[in-house]
C-alpha positions as CSV (number, residue, x, y, z in Angstrom):
1,M,0.0,0.0,0.0
2,P,1.6,3.3,-1.0
3,G,2.4,5.7,1.8
4,T,2.6,3.1,4.5
5,T,5.5,1.0,5.9
6,E,5.6,-2.8,6.0
7,T,7.2,-2.5,9.4
8,T,4.7,-2.2,12.2
9,I,5.9,0.6,14.4
10,T,5.0,0.3,18.1
11,A,5.3,2.5,21.2
12,T,7.7,0.0,22.7
13,M,10.2,0.3,19.9
14,T,13.2,2.5,20.5
15,L,14.0,5.5,18.2
16,N,17.0,3.6,17.0
17,E,14.9,0.5,16.1
18,I,12.4,2.6,14.3
19,S,15.2,4.5,12.4
20,L,16.8,1.3,11.3
21,S,13.5,-0.3,10.2
22,V,12.1,2.9,8.5
23,P,14.9,5.3,7.5
24,R,12.3,8.0,6.6
25,A,11.3,8.1,10.2
26,L,14.3,10.4,10.7
27,E,12.3,13.0,8.8
28,V,9.4,12.7,11.2
29,F,11.7,12.8,14.3
30,A,13.4,15.9,12.9
31,R,10.0,17.7,12.5
32,H,9.3,17.0,16.2
33,G,12.8,17.9,17.5
34,L,13.8,14.3,18.2
35,D,17.0,12.6,17.3
36,S,18.2,9.1,17.7
37,C,21.6,10.3,19.1
38,C,20.4,11.4,22.5
39,G,17.7,9.1,23.7
40,G,17.8,6.8,20.7
41,A,17.8,3.8,23.0
42,S,14.6,4.9,24.7
43,P,11.2,3.5,23.8
44,L,9.0,5.8,21.7
45,A,6.3,6.1,24.4
46,L,8.9,7.4,26.9
47,V,10.3,9.8,24.4
48,C,6.8,11.2,23.7
49,E,6.2,11.5,27.4
50,R,9.4,13.4,28.0
51,H,8.8,15.8,25.1
52,G,5.1,16.3,25.7
53,L,4.2,14.7,22.3
54,D,1.0,12.9,21.5
55,L,2.0,9.2,21.2
56,E,-0.9,8.2,19.0
57,A,-0.4,11.1,16.6
58,L,3.3,10.4,16.3
59,L,2.7,6.7,15.7
60,A,0.2,7.6,13.0
61,E,2.7,9.9,11.3
62,L,5.5,7.4,11.5
63,R,3.3,4.6,10.1
64,A,2.4,6.9,7.2
65,V,5.9,7.3,5.9
């Protein structure tokens, strides 16, 4: 399906895991001021909590790339 990834991205995946599975996720992270350098080993849910981001909205955005 165009515009979606074959990899299922979950809230428990780390930023590094997501970046490796879906390289275009780096574009989404950059839009939200996230990088996999600092905190890349943290689960997405924790990163969203720390940065005040809506987890479900970010998951949807990541899954759309």
